[in-house]
C-alpha positions as CSV (number, residue, x, y, z in Angstrom):
1,X,-3.0,30.0,-15.4
2,X,-3.7,26.3,-14.6
3,X,-0.7,23.9,-14.2
4,X,-1.2,20.8,-16.3
5,X,-0.6,17.7,-14.5
6,X,1.1,14.9,-16.3
7,X,0.7,10.9,-15.4
8,X,3.0,8.3,-16.3
9,X,0.6,5.0,-17.0
10,X,2.2,2.1,-16.9
11,X,-0.7,-0.9,-17.3
12,X,2.0,-3.7,-16.1
13,X,0.8,-7.5,-16.7
14,X,-1.7,-9.8,-15.8
15,X,-4.9,-7.8,-15.3
16,X,-2.9,-5.0,-14.9
17,X,-3.7,-3.7,-18.8
18,X,-7.6,-4.4,-18.4
19,X,-7.7,-2.6,-15.1
20,X,-6.1,0.4,-16.0
21,X,-7.7,0.6,-19.3
22,X,-10.8,1.3,-17.6
23,X,-9.0,3.9,-15.1
24,X,-8.0,5.8,-18.0
25,X,-11.4,5.8,-19.4
26,X,-12.5,7.5,-16.3
27,X,-9.6,10.1,-16.8
28,X,-10.8,11.0,-20.0
29,X,-14.5,11.4,-18.4
30,X,-13.4,13.1,-15.7
31,X,-10.7,15.7,-17.9
32,X,-13.9,16.5,-20.3
33,X,-16.1,16.8,-17.6
34,X,-14.6,19.0,-15.0
35,X,-12.1,20.8,-17.7
36,X,-9.0,19.3,-15.7
37,X,-5.9,20.1,-16.8
38,X,-4.3,16.4,-17.3
39,X,-2.0,14.5,-20.0
40,X,-1.0,11.3,-20.0
41,X,1.5,9.0,-21.4
42,X,1.5,5.2,-21.5
43,X,5.0,3.1,-21.3
44,X,5.2,-0.7,-22.2
45,X,7.4,-1.4,-19.1
46,X,7.6,-2.6,-16.3
47,X,6.3,-6.0,-17.3
48,X,6.8,-9.2,-18.4
49,X,6.1,-8.0,-22.4
50,X,9.4,-5.7,-21.6
51,X,11.7,-8.3,-20.2
52,X,10.5,-11.2,-22.9
53,X,11.7,-8.7,-25.8
54,X,14.3,-6.7,-24.1
55,X,15.8,-9.0,-21.3
56,X,15.1,-6.4,-18.9
57,X,11.3,-5.5,-17.0
58,X,12.3,-1.9,-17.2
59,X,15.2,0.2,-19.3
60,X,18.0,1.2,-17.0
61,X,16.8,4.8,-17.1
62,X,13.0,4.4,-16.1
63,X,13.5,6.1,-12.8
64,X,14.6,9.1,-14.7
65,X,12.1,9.2,-17.1
66,X,9.1,9.1,-14.6
67,X,10.9,11.4,-12.4
68,X,9.4,14.1,-15.1
69,X,6.0,13.4,-14.0
70,X,3.3,14.5,-11.2
71,X,2.1,11.2,-10.6
72,X,2.6,7.0,-11.8
73,X,-0.9,5.1,-12.2
74,X,0.9,1.6,-12.2
75,X,-0.8,-1.7,-12.9
76,X,-0.3,-5.0,-11.5
77,X,3.0,-6.7,-11.9
78,X,3.7,-10.2,-12.1
79,X,1.8,-12.5,-14.4
80,X,2.2,-16.5,-14.2
81,X,0.7,-17.3,-17.7
82,X,-1.4,-19.8,-18.5
83,X,-0.1,-23.2,-16.5
84,X,-1.4,-24.8,-19.2
85,X,1.8,-23.6,-21.6
86,X,4.8,-25.0,-19.9
87,X,6.6,-22.9,-22.4
88,X,5.3,-19.2,-21.1
89,X,7.9,-16.3,-20.4
90,X,7.8,-16.9,-16.4
91,X,9.8,-14.4,-13.9
92,X,10.6,-14.8,-10.1
93,X,8.7,-12.2,-8.0
94,X,12.3,-11.0,-6.8
95,X,12.6,-10.2,-10.6
96,X,8.8,-9.2,-12.0
97,X,8.0,-6.9,-8.6
98,X,11.5,-5.1,-8.5
99,X,11.0,-2.1,-10.5
100,X,7.8,-1.8,-7.8
101,X,10.1,-1.3,-4.7
102,X,12.6,0.4,-6.7
103,X,9.8,2.9,-7.4
104,X,9.0,3.0,-3.3
105,X,12.6,3.5,-2.6
106,X,13.6,5.8,-5.4
107,X,11.0,8.5,-5.3
108,X,10.2,8.0,-1.4
109,X,6.6,6.6,-1.4
110,X,6.4,6.2,1.9
111,X,2.5,6.2,2.7
112,X,0.5,2.9,1.3
113,X,-3.1,4.5,1.9
114,X,-6.0,2.3,1.3
115,X,-9.3,3.4,2.1
116,X,-12.6,0.8,2.5
117,X,-15.9,1.8,1.8
118,X,-19.1,1.3,0.1
119,X,-19.1,3.5,-3.0
120,X,-22.6,4.7,-4.4
121,X,-24.0,2.1,-6.9
122,X,-21.1,-0.5,-6.0
123,X,-22.7,-3.9,-5.0
124,X,-22.2,-4.9,-1.8
125,X,-20.6,-8.6,-1.2
126,X,-20.3,-9.1,2.5
127,X,-24.2,-10.7,3.7
128,X,-24.1,-8.4,6.8
129,X,-26.1,-5.6,6.0
130,X,-23.9,-3.3,8.9
131,X,-21.3,-3.7,5.5
132,X,-22.4,-0.7,4.0
133,X,-21.4,1.3,6.8
134,X,-17.9,0.2,7.3
135,X,-15.5,3.5,6.0
136,X,-11.9,2.5,7.0
137,X,-8.5,3.2,6.3
138,X,-5.8,1.5,6.1
139,X,-2.2,3.4,6.8
140,X,1.4,1.3,6.1
141,X,4.9,2.2,5.6
142,X,5.9,1.3,2.5
143,X,9.5,2.2,2.3
144,X,11.3,0.5,4.9
145,X,10.7,-2.7,6.9
146,X,10.9,-5.7,5.0
147,X,10.9,-3.7,1.4
148,X,14.6,-2.7,2.1
149,X,15.7,-5.5,0.5
150,X,18.4,-6.2,3.0
151,X,19.7,-9.8,3.4
152,X,21.2,-12.6,1.6
153,X,22.1,-16.7,1.4
154,X,25.1,-18.3,3.0
155,X,26.4,-21.4,1.6
156,X,23.4,-21.5,-1.4
157,X,22.7,-25.3,-1.9
158,X,24.2,-26.9,0.4
159,X,22.2,-28.6,3.5
160,X,23.8,-26.1,5.9
161,X,22.5,-23.1,3.2
162,X,21.0,-20.2,5.8
163,X,19.1,-17.2,4.3
164,X,18.7,-13.7,6.1
165,X,16.3,-11.2,5.9
166,X,16.7,-8.0,7.5
167,X,14.1,-5.2,8.0
168,X,15.2,-1.8,8.7
169,X,13.0,0.9,10.8
170,X,14.2,4.4,10.8
171,X,13.1,6.7,13.5
172,X,12.7,9.4,10.7
173,X,10.2,7.1,9.0
174,X,8.7,5.5,11.9
175,X,7.7,8.9,13.4
176,X,6.5,10.6,10.1
177,X,4.1,7.4,9.2
178,X,2.7,7.5,12.8
179,X,1.8,11.1,12.3
180,X,0.5,10.5,9.1
181,X,-1.6,8.1,10.6
182,X,-2.7,10.3,13.7
183,X,-3.3,13.3,11.5
184,X,-5.6,11.3,8.8
185,X,-7.6,9.7,12.2
186,X,-7.8,13.4,13.5
187,X,-9.4,14.5,10.4
188,X,-11.8,11.8,9.5
189,X,-13.0,10.3,13.4
190,X,-15.8,11.9,15.1
191,X,-14.5,10.8,18.4
192,X,-10.6,10.5,19.8
193,X,-8.6,8.9,17.0
194,X,-7.0,5.5,17.7
195,X,-3.7,4.3,16.7
196,X,-3.2,0.5,16.6
197,X,0.3,-1.3,16.2
198,X,1.5,-4.7,16.7
199,X,3.2,-5.2,20.1
200,X,5.7,-7.8,18.0
201,X,6.9,-4.7,16.4
202,X,7.3,-3.4,20.0
203,X,11.2,-2.2,19.2
204,X,10.3,-0.7,15.4
205,X,6.6,0.7,15.8
206,X,5.0,0.4,19.0
207,X,7.1,2.4,21.3
208,X,7.4,5.7,18.6
209,X,3.7,5.1,18.7
210,X,2.9,5.4,22.6
211,X,5.5,8.7,22.2
212,X,3.7,10.0,19.4
213,X,-0.1,9.7,20.8
214,X,1.3,11.1,24.0
215,X,2.4,14.6,22.4
216,X,-1.0,14.9,20.1
217,X,-4.2,15.3,22.1
218,X,-7.3,13.4,21.9
219,X,-5.2,10.6,20.8
220,X,-5.5,7.1,22.3
221,X,-3.1,4.6,21.2
222,X,-4.0,0.4,21.7
223,X,-1.3,-2.0,21.0
224,X,-2.6,-5.6,20.1
225,X,-4.1,-6.6,23.2
226,X,-4.9,-3.6,24.7
227,X,-8.4,-3.2,26.4
228,X,-9.7,-0.2,24.3
229,X,-13.2,0.8,23.8
230,X,-13.8,0.5,20.4
231,X,-14.9,3.5,17.7
232,X,-18.1,2.1,16.9
233,X,-21.3,1.4,19.0
234,X,-20.9,-2.5,19.1
235,X,-19.8,-5.0,21.7
236,X,-16.0,-5.3,22.3
237,X,-15.2,-8.7,20.3
238,X,-12.8,-11.0,21.7
239,X,-10.3,-13.7,20.4
240,X,-12.5,-17.0,21.3
241,X,-9.6,-18.7,21.9
242,X,-7.5,-16.4,24.3
243,X,-10.4,-13.7,25.2
244,X,-8.4,-11.0,24.6
245,X,-10.5,-8.2,23.1
246,X,-10.0,-7.8,18.9
247,X,-8.9,-3.7,19.0
248,X,-10.0,-2.6,15.3
249,X,-9.3,1.1,13.9
250,X,-12.3,2.0,12.9
251,X,-12.5,6.0,11.5
252,X,-15.6,7.2,10.4
253,X,-16.4,10.6,8.5
254,X,-16.7,14.2,10.7
C-alpha cells in the first residue's frame, strides 16, 4: 500500500503567493498524471498579513503543526509593500524572516541545495552559447554559521554602541555538509569531484574539507586561490587584478 505524503504549503509574502500558486498547479498536474499519493494543506502564516491581523508572524505552535507533514513548500518571506504607501505594514527582517531560521533550526534543515541548469523549453538569458551546458550544484550549510543568531548590542543608542554577531561551526555540522558535498559531486561528476572552500574560513571549513578530501578516494580539495585543474575544458581563468586562478566547482552528469 502506497503511503501518502503530506505537504504543508506556506505561500508567504510579496511574490510568494503567485509563485507558490504556480507550483501547486504543477503538483496538481503531477498528481493526476503520475497518480502520486500527495496531499497538501495551505497555511496563511508566516506572513505580513498574519502579523497585521494577529500581532505575530506565525502562531506559537506553528513548528509543532508543521512537524506533522513530510515536506514544507515555503514561499518568499518579507514584503516591503509599495513605497508610495507611507502607512503600509512594514516589518524589519529580524521579524519577517525569523520563521525561516526557526524552521531551519527546529527541523535541522542543514543542506541548502541549489541546482543551476537550463531546463528544456526555458528561455536562455545568458548570451554566451556555452550557458546551455551549465550544470552546477551549489551546496551550502543551512543551520549554523551566521544563521545561529548569536550576538547582541552593548550600550545601544549611544555613541559607544557595539554590535556583535557570532558565527558558530560545530565539528558535526561541518563534517556532514562537507561529506554531503563530496558525495553529490562524486555522483554527478565524470572526473574526480572537487570541493571549493574559501581560505578565509580556514578554522571552520577549510581544514575539515582538506581532511575529508584526504579520506575520500578520487577527491581533490581546492581552496580559494589554489591552483586546480578546472573540471571543464576551457582555459583556466585568472583574476585580472591579482593574476590568481579563479577556481570553480563545475559538475556535469555522468
